[in-house]
N, C-alpha and C positions, 0 to 999 in steps of 0.2 A: 951421359954419366947418370948412374942410378943413385937414387937418394936414400935407399934403404926403407922407404915407406912401403907398407904392406896394404893389401886390399882386404877389407872386412868381408866375411862370408855373406852378409846380408846384401852387399853390392852385387856379388856374383848371382845370388838368388834372384834379385830384381832383374838383372840382365837376362838370365835364363827364362824368367817368366815373360819378359817382353819379346824375346827372340822366338819362343815356341808358340805358334798360333794354333793350338789344337782346338778342335771344335768344342765349344763350351756352351753352357746354358747362358741365357741372357744376363742373369745376375753375375756370373763369372766374367763375362765380357765387360760388364760395367765396371768391375773392380780392376780390370787390367790397366796398367799404367800407359798413358799416352806419352808422357814426358816425365823425366825425373832429373834432379840435380844431385851431384855428389861433391863432398867437400873433404878437406883434411880434418881429422879430429883435433881437439884443442892442443894436444901434445905434439901434433904434426907428425905422428908416427903411422897413422892409418888413414886410408881413404874410406869414408863412410857415406851412407845415404843421408842427405841433408833433410832434417826433420821438417815436414810441412811444405817441402818444395817439390810438388808433383802435381800432375794433372791426370785424372783417371778418365778412361773412355766414357764412363757413365756421367761425368761432369759436363761433357759436351752437349750443348743444347739445354742444359739445366743451369748451372752456375757459370759455365764457360761458353761464350759465343764463338770465339775464334781461338782454337787451341794453339796456333802458332804465335799469335800476339800475346796470349796469356803466358806462354813459355818464355818469350822474350822479357816479359815483365818480372818473371821470377829471378832473372839474372841480377846479381848485385853490381852496382856501378863501380865499386871501389875494391873489389877483390876477385880472385880467380875461382873458377869452378870447372868441373867436368859435367857434361850432360849427355843424356840419351834422349833422342826424340824419334818417335815412331811416325815417320812421314807417310801420309797417304797422298798419292799423286796420280795423275793421268798423263799418259803420253798419247800421241795420235793413235797408237795401236791398242793400248790396254791400261787397266787400272793396276797400280802397284803399291806395295807397302815396303818400306825399307827403314831399318834403324840407322840413325846418323849419330856418330860419336862427335860431341862438340867439346873443344877445349876453349873455354872462355878466359881470356887474359886481357882485360880492358886496360887501356893506357893509364887509367887512374889507380890501378892496383899497386900496392907497395912492391918494390923491386924484389925483396926477399920472398914474397908470396909468389911472384911470377917465376922466380928461379926454382923454388921447391915444387910448384905445380908442373913446370916444364920438365924437371928432372924425374918426376914421379909418373909422368904420363905413360911411359912404357909399361909400368907395373899394372895399371888398370887396363891398358889396351891388350896386353897379353891374356888377360882373363876374358876379354870380350871377343871370343873367336867368331869369325864369320862376318864381322862388320865390314860392309862394302864402302861406306862413306865416312870420311873423317874431315872435320872442319875446324880450323883454328880461327877464332874470332877475336879481334882486338878492340872492338868498340861497337856501340849501338848502330853506327852508320853502316857497319858490315852486315848486321843481322836483321835490322828492322824491316827491310824490304824482302818480302818472301821470294821474289824472283832470284835473289842471290842463292837461296837454298835450292830452288828449282834448278839453277845452273849446276850446282854440285851434284844433284841427283841424276841429271841426264841432259844437261845443256839445253839447246833450244827445242828439243823434242817434247819437253814437259809443257803441257797446256793448262793444267790446273794443279793447285796444291791445297789440300784440305777442302776440296769442293769449290774453291774460289778460283775463277779464271785468272790467268796471268796477263 
């Protein structure tokens, strides 16, 4: 069931910027988003980019040691969110990068919030064309261990995530 919630243009722009990895200058690469959260606007009519809830590629090694752990810490414990995470991982054969769409619906979130986020998920997913990996997460136990994400990305062929061996 659709909720009638629309997707703000800024959300689509952020997605397109993350999806297209054109060759860029070092400065442009540093400004690229590694991870970002999206939330509903206060009136619950639009999906918007959540202010201050992002990790830039340039932050890694500066203010962010482990981008995956930092992303997990951005998630609110008592409300839902949508997220995009640009996962860098290695299989036995090659290095890969894939965008992962995450629907965060923790057990502690209000029922009304879970319902509107769940019914609005298709609106945002339709705008995110070409996403290979979708992950619904219902609590920190599901997401804290990076091997769970590695499993989503390629099962047991993934040997490292964000440069950290599994």
